[in-house]
N, C-alpha and C positions, 0 to 999 in steps of 0.2 A: 547620504542614505544611512539610516540607523541599522544597528545589528539586527533588530527585530525584523525590519523590512527585508534585509538581506537574507536572513534565514527563511522568512516566509516565502519570498519570491523564488528562492532556490528550490524550496520544497515544492512549490506549485509548478514550476517549470519541469522539474524532474518527474513529479507525479503525473503531469499531463503527458509527457513523453512515454512513461511506463504504461499508462492506461491506453494510449493510442496503439502502442506496440503490441501489448498482450491482447488488447481488445480486438485488434485486427485478426490475430491468429485464432482467437476463440470464435469470433463470428465466422471467419472463413472455414473453420472446422465444422461448425454447425450447419452452414448452408452449402458447403462444397461437396463434391462427389467423392472425395477421398476420406470422408468422415467415418468409414467403417473401422472398427477396432481390429487389430491384428491378432488379438487373443480375447478370450472371455474377460469382461471387466469384473474386478473384485469390488467389494464395498469401499476399500481404501481409495480406489480410483475415483469413485464418485465424491468421496469426502475431499480429496485433493483438489478436484475441479471446483467444488463448492467453496472451499476455503480460499482458493485463488480468486474466484469471482468476488467473494466477500472482501478480500484484501484490496482488490481494485476499486470496488464501490466505496470502501471506506477511505481510500486516498482521495476520491472525489468529495466525500463527505467532509474531509479535513479542510477543504477550501473554506467552508463556512464555520465548522466547529473543529478547531485544530486538535484539541486534546482527545475528544471522543473518536474522531476519525483515525488519528494516529494510534491510539490504544487498540482499537478494533483491528486495524491493519497488522499491528505487531502480534496480537493474539492469533489472528487468522494465519499469518505466514509461518508462525512458529508451530502451530498445529499441523500445517501442511508439511513443514520440515521434519516434524516428529515421524510422520508417516513415510516420507521419502526425502531424505536430506539432500538429494541431488537437485531438488527444486531450487535450492539456494544458489546454484551455479548460474542459471539465467535470471533468477529472481532476486539476486543479491541487492539490487537497487530499491526494492520495495521497503525493506526495513531501514535503509539509509534515508529514504524519503520520509518515512514515518518518524524517524529520529529527528530529522530536520524540523518537522512540524512540532514535535514535542519541545525541541529547543526554542523554537519561535514562541510557543505558548508560554514556556517557563520564563524566558527573557522578558516577554511582555508583562507577565504577571508580576515578576519581581520588580520591574521598573515602576509599575503601577503602585505596588505596595510601598516602595521607597518614596514615591511622590506623596502618598498619603501620610507617611510617618514624618517627613520633613516638612 
C-alpha cells in the first residue's frame, strides 16, 4: 500500500468515525426531549454549532475533493476554536483528519508532478 493510500484511508476512516460520533449527538439533540438550552443562547453559540456542522460536512466533502474539504474543515474548526477554545478538547480529531487529507492530497500531487517531470 502506498503512502497516499495509507494517508487517504486513515483520513477517511477517522473522518467517518468523527462524523458518526458528532452527528449522532447533533441529531439526538435536535430531535430529543432534552434539547432545551440551560441558558439563553448567544450569537456565538449559533456560530459554534454552524461551524461544527460545516466542519463535519466538509470532512465528508473531502472524500471526493481532499483539498477543498480539508481546507474548509480547518477554517471552520479554527473559527469555532476562536469563539470557544474548549471545542478542541472533544474536537481535536477534526483538524487531525483534515491534516491527513491535506497530506494525502499533497503526496498525491507531488508524486504526479514527479512522474510528469521524469
